[in-house]
Every structure is written in C-alpha cells, then in structure tokens.
N, C-alpha and C positions, 0 to 999 in steps of 0.2 A: 151397375155399380156396386163392387161388395162390398160386406162392411168392413170388412179386412183394408182395402184400396181406399175408405172412404176417410177412415181413420189414419193411414199414411198420410194423405196428402193434407189431410187436417192438420198432422202437426207438422209436417213439412212447409206448408204453406206459415203457420206460426214463427217457425224458426228462422225462415228469408225474409220474411217480414221484417222481424226484430235486428237481424243483424244490416238490412239495407238500413232502417232507421238510425241505427247504431251509428252507422257510415256517414247518414246525412248529417244527425247531429253532432256528431264530433266535431264536426266543421264549425260550426256554431260555437260547442263549447270551447273547442281550442283558440277560435277568432282572439280573444285576449292576450295568451301568450304569443301567439303570430302578429299581432300587431304591433306586442313590443319590439320583439326580434327585430322586426323591420323599422319600426318608430314611423308605426303611422299614427295620424290624429285619429280623435272620435269622424270628423267628417269623414274621411278616408276611407277606416274600418266600416263605416256605414253604407258605402258606396258600393266598395268590393263585395260585401253582404248584398246589395242591391245586385251588380251583376252577373254574380254566380246565379241568384235567382233567377235570371232572365236566360240565361245559359240550359241551369234546369230547365227551365220551359219548355224551350227548345225541344230539345231531348225528350223529355217528358211526353209531351204531345205527340209525339214523330212513332211512338212505341203501338198506340190502342190500331191504325191500319194494319201496321205489320202482323199482330198477334192474332187478327181476323184474316189475316192471312196464310199463317203458317202452325196457328195451332196452340191452343194453350199452355200444352204441355214444352214445347219449344218455346213457348216466349218467356215461361217462366224461371225456364234456365238461361235464357237471354238476360233479364232482370238481373238475376242473383251476379249471373257473372258480370255484369256492368260494376256492381258496389265492388267485387273486391278490385276488379281494376283501377276503379276512382282511388280507393284508397290505397294502392301502391303506388300508386302516381303522384298522389300526393305526396308523398313521404318525400318528395325530390325536390318538389317548389322551391324554385330559386328568386319569387319574385311576385307581383300583381298580374301582369296580365298573362305567364304557365298557369296561375295559382286560380283564377276566373275560367280558364278554358278548359283545365283538366276537371274540375269540380262540378262541372255542366256534364261528366259521365254522372254525376248522380242522381240525374233523370230517369237515368234506366231503373236506379231502386227504389226512387222514391214511385213510378211506374208500376212495383212491385205490388203495392195494395189494390189498386183497381184489376190487374193480373189475377190476382188472386179472389177479389169478389166475383169476377167473371166466372173464373174455372168452380170454383166453390159453390156460387149460385146455381151451376149447370149438373155436378154431382150431386148435389144435397136434393136435387129435384127428381133425382131417379137411381138416392141411393138405396140400396136392400136394408139398410140401418134406420128399422122406424123411430125409434131415439131420437137421435140428429136429424131426420125427416120434419119430428113435429116441433124439435126446437131449433131449426136451424139459424135461426137469430140470436138464440143466446151463444149456440154454438161458433156462429162467425165471428162473435164479441169477441172471445177469447182469442181467437187469430187476430181479428182487428187490435185490441190490448197489444200487440206485441210493438206497438209506439211507445207509448209511456215505459215500457221494460226495456227497449234499444234507449229511450233517453235516460232513464236509470240507470243503466249498467255503463252508459257512454260514461254518464257523471261520476260513477264508482271508479270505472275506467281510470279516467283522467287523474281522481283525484290520489288514486294508489301507484300506477304507473308514470304520469309526469315529471314526477321527481327523479326516476329512476333513468327513463328511455325520454325522454323529451318529446314534445308534439312529433314531430318525424318519426318517431319509435311507437309511438301509440296509433298512429296511422299504420305503420307498418306489420304491427299484431295483429288489426281488423281483419288483414286480407285473408288469416289462415282460416276463421269459422266460412267467410262468405262463399272461399272456393270448395270446400265441404261439401257444403247445399248444394253448389254449381252439381256436382256429380253426384249424389245422391238423385237430386231430382231426375236425371234420366230412367230410373225403374217408374217414374210414375205413369201413370195413363191414360192415354188423350180422353176427354169428356166427350159420353157418348152424342151429345146435340151436336159439338163441334163433327164428330167423325160422320154423320148424320147430313152436316153442311158437305163434306167434301165429295159426298156421294153423288148430291145433287148435282155440286158443281163439275164432276166426272163425266156426269149425264147429260149436261149441256155442252163441256166442250166435246163430248162425241156426235153433237147434232140429233139428241135426243130429250127434247124440253118437253114431250108430253109424259115420258117417263117420270122427269125428273118432278113434275108438277103433280102425279098422282103418287111419288113418294112423300111428299109434302104435305099432299093431302091426308094420307094413309097416316102420319105420325102427327097434324094438328100443328104443323107448320106456316109461318106465315112466309111468301115466296118474298122476295124484294130485289127486283130488276136492278135499284140504284146502287153508287157506292154505298159501304158501311157511311162514309162521314155526312153526305147527302142526306141518306136517311137519317140521321140523327135530327135532322133539321125539319121531317118531317110528320104530316098525322099525331099521331099520341105523343110522339117522341118529343114534339115539337115546346109541348109547354115545359116539359123537364128539361130538356138544354136550356132552355132561357130562362127559369127561374135559380136551378141550382147553378148556373152558369154565371149569375151574379151572386149567390147567396154566399156558393163557397167560396170564391175569393175577397168577399167582405168579412170570410170567418175568416182566411191566412191572414188580415190584419191580426188579428191576436195571435195564431198559429209564430207568425215572425218574433211578432214582439217579446211573446212570455214564454216561447219553446225554445224557436231557436234563439235567439238571443236573450236567453231566460239568465244568463249568469252576467249578462251584460246591466241588462235590466236590475236586477238586486245588490248589483256590486257600484254601480252609478246612478241610481236610481233611491235605492233604499240604502245605501254608504253598507254592505254586508263583503265582509273579506270574500277574494276568491273561492280560499279553501271553505270556507262557510255557506258559499252561495252553492258550490257544488254538494254540500249534503243536504243543504234546502233540498234543492232540485231532486235528490234521490226519494226525499221523507214524499214530496209532492208529486213526484212521479207514481210513485207507490198508490197514492190516493185516486189520481188519475186511471191506473189500470181498473182501480172499483167501477171506475165512473164506464168505464166500456163494459163490464161486466154488467154493472143494472140498468146501463139504458139498451142493451142487446137482450133481455129478459123484459124490458118495459115493450120493448118494440113489439115482442111477439106477443103480447097481449094488449096494446092500443093500436093505433096509428103511426106509425113509425113517422109521419111527416111532424104531428102534433110534439112527440118525444123528444125530435129533433130541435123541432123552433121553440119546444120549453126550455131544453139543454142549453142554448146559446144565450138566449134571455136573461136567465138566473146566472151565465155565466158574465155578461156583461157588467152586470149588476155586482159581482163578487169581486171582477178586475178592478171596478173602480171605489170597492172601499177598500181594498191592496195599496193604489196607489195615494188615498184621499185622509184615510182616515186610521189603517195601519201602524202601529209604534210598537215598535220592540218583535225581539223573536218569533214570539210562541203566537202574534198576532199576525203577522207576517204570512208565517207558514201555514195557516189555518183557514185565512184568507185567502192566497195562492192556490193551496190545495184544494177549495170550494169549486174555486173558478176554473183550476187544471181540470176537475171532475168533469164539471157540467160542459166544459168549451173542446176537450177531446172525445169524450164519452160517447156523443152522440154519433161521430166518425162511426162507431158499429154498427146499428143501423143504419145510416147514411148509405155505409158501401152496399149495403145488402139490398136497400132501396133501389138504388140505382141500377141492380143488375136485372131486378124486377120489373123493370120500367123499359128494359129494352129488349127487342128479340134478339134470338141469336147468332143472325146475319152482323148485327152491327153493334151488339153487347159489349165487347171489347173496345171498339170503338168510344161508343157513349162514354162508358167506366172511366176508360183514359184520355178523354177530351175533357172531361169535367173534371179531373183527378188534376190534369194536368194546370188546369185554369187558376189554380191555389197561387203559382207562382205567380203568372201575372198580380194575384195579389200582393202578393210578397213583394214583386218587386215595387209596385206602387206604395204599398204601409213602408220600404225602405227609402225613397223617394221622399216621402210624406216626413219621416225622419229623420233625414240627415238635411231636409230642408227647414225643418222645427228648431235641428241642434247647429244649423247654421244662423239661424239668426237670434239663436239666446235662449231659447227653450232649456227646461230642464231635461232630464231623461225620464222622468218622472213624469214633466208635463207631456212631451210628446207620447209616450209609452198609453195616457190617457186618451189623449185626444185620435190617437190611431189603432191600437191596438183595444181598449176597452170599448171604444165606438160602434170599431168592425165586427166585434163580436155581437154587441149587442142587436147590429144593424142586420146582421146575418139571419138572426130569427127572426128579425120581423118579414125580412122578405122570404123567408123559408116557409110561412104561412100561408101562401098563395103557390103552394104545389100539390102538384095533381094525386090521385088515390092509386096506388100502384096497380101491375095487371097481375099480379102472383105469378107469375108466369110458370109452370111447372116443364120447359124446354126452350 
C-alpha cells in the first residue's frame, strides 16, 4: 500500500468515524428537547434510550460477518451510508415506535470504528509509509479520536442551530457530510490481506484447495475452515473474545451515562442549564480527544492492555469524584474532563489491540462483534438507570452506581486480557 493511499485512507477513516459519532451522539444530545416535545417522563426517556441501544446492537452485530464477506472497502461505504440514512429518517420522527426502529440504523455508524480498525490494521502492516508503520498506534489514535470530535461537534452544532432549525432540522443537516464521505470512499483501495483472502476463496471454490494452502503458506496466512464467527471462539482468539466481551459492555455503562446521556447527567444530576451543559461538553470532549492521542502514544511504547486497564481504573475514580465531591462549574468541568480523558482515550489502543488479536479471516467479525457488545452494555446500563430512577434515586445516584462503577470494573476485567499477536497480515 503506497504512502499516499495510506494517508488518504487514514483521513477518510477519521472523517467517516467523526460524522458517524456525530449522528450517534446527536440523538442523545437532542433527547431532552425531543422528550419535551413529546411530553415523555424521565423514566420514559430513559426507556427510549435503552430500546434504541437494543436496536443498535442488533444492526452493529450483523455487520462484521458481512464485512468479512464483501470486503473492507465496501463495508466502509455501507457503514457511512447507514449514518446518512439514519440522520435523514430521524428528522421525520412521529413517535416512540418509529424513533426506536429508525435509530437502530445508527448501528451501521457505530460499526464504523470496528471496520476502520480492521482496515487500517491491515494496511498499516504493509504500508510503504515507514513513519506510519512505526507509529501505527499513535496514528490510529488520531482516527479513533473522531469520537470526542464527533461529540464536540454535535454539542456545538446543537447549541448553535437548535434555536434556529429545531431538533428535526439538526438531523437533516447531519445527512450531507456523511453522504459526501460515502461517495468519496468509493476511491479507496481494498486491503492486500483481504485481496489475498479472496484469491484463496476463489481457488477453493474452483476445487483447488492445495493451491490455496500453498498461497497461504507463501504469505504466512493462517487458514481457518470454520466460519468467522466460530473462529473468534477458538484457539488464541477465545481469551480475547471472552475478556473483552465482558470489559467492553461494562465500560459502556460509563459511555451510556457520561457520553450519550451527558446533557441529562449535567442538567439533572449537577443542575446545569441545557445550554450550559452543551458548552461544558464541548470543553470536556476537547480534553477527551487529547486522551486518545496520549493513550495511542502510550500504547506504542507499553503493553496496550496495561494502558487500557489503567486508564479505565483512573476514569472510574474521576467520575466518582465528579458525582460526589465536585461543586461548581470549574470543579465539575475539570473532574468530568479528566474522567473522559481516561474513559474514552483507551479506545485508541483498544481498537488497534483487537485488530492485532484476530487473524485476517475473522478480524472484521471479531472487532465488530466486540464493538457491538457495547450496546448490550448500554441496554443494561439503561435498564439499571431506569430502575433506579423509578425507585426514587436521583440522577447523581444512578450515574454513580451504574456509570462510574461500570467503568472501574471494566479496568479490572481488562487486566486479564492476553498479549496481542502483533500480526503483520
């Protein structure tokens, strides 16, 4: 893969992920004005968020095997196209049932980060750009940093345009950047590893298994007779699937509470105005972006597992302090920002670490499977939060018991992950 093609793919991945997050977070950010228009109670609002997470999980989970079948390039076009469609359809929302169903399409956008990780992991391993190849974890952190940038832009966008075009208009405007990126991605090249996999598939289809095996041996590729989904539950991949399959949903307790429902936590838990919460989230997520760069850099120099686990443990502590001792705007912003720095930052080495742990034949399936497990975590977090609120707990108490505790627990679980393969293909 040439240096120019590698850099083009990197920039496109960043933009696609940023606008996928933009759409995904736009829903959570706009949930207060949406619920106000439809007259939903706090419990109903939390339930809607939970149901949306369930639909998102189903869609996101289905993408991995598809991408391992149709290819990385087509998969990336599919995910960003789904983002555009989800934004457009959300603007037409007439009520709860429609909104829950249409927001499930957001699972295509959420799968963007896993598809990006699969594609970039493969092209960084064979790129002619030696600087990127040497510092691949740091470079990928810039791409994965599209999450806080997407959250930041969603918050800023709502603060500016909500009074002008309303929440429906905000969804409509979000369609255009995603649509442009979907068209632009048609010019990307497929990864060499997947092209090799397609050659081997074609040889087997033609009844030439010996030639396929010889080709695999020539390029040091591990052949797998099982389906991609079965492969992630076998051999060395099993431990990764089990440990991250628990750590990821636990960490998403924090993502659901402090990121997706951040405006609600700040307005209801810390008694900040809605406009004030948007401004605070802009600052908080700007700091969060620095967390991606730091953890990506650290992951190139230390064991990625330790970097991820340490970040999540510190985040749990910071969020606990935010909810228990922080008083006043400055204290809330500082502690919330540091908590976000250590909660979302480790996803930079995490996504790259997952790509290193799975072989080419099941890499997209493994990464998207684990990525989709964030949604069951979001669902359970939503159920627990809804239950606590219905029983009389405050948003502060619910966020502490669900969000802060979940993030800390995910760090403990991550300590059990195994060393990556550091695959080259």
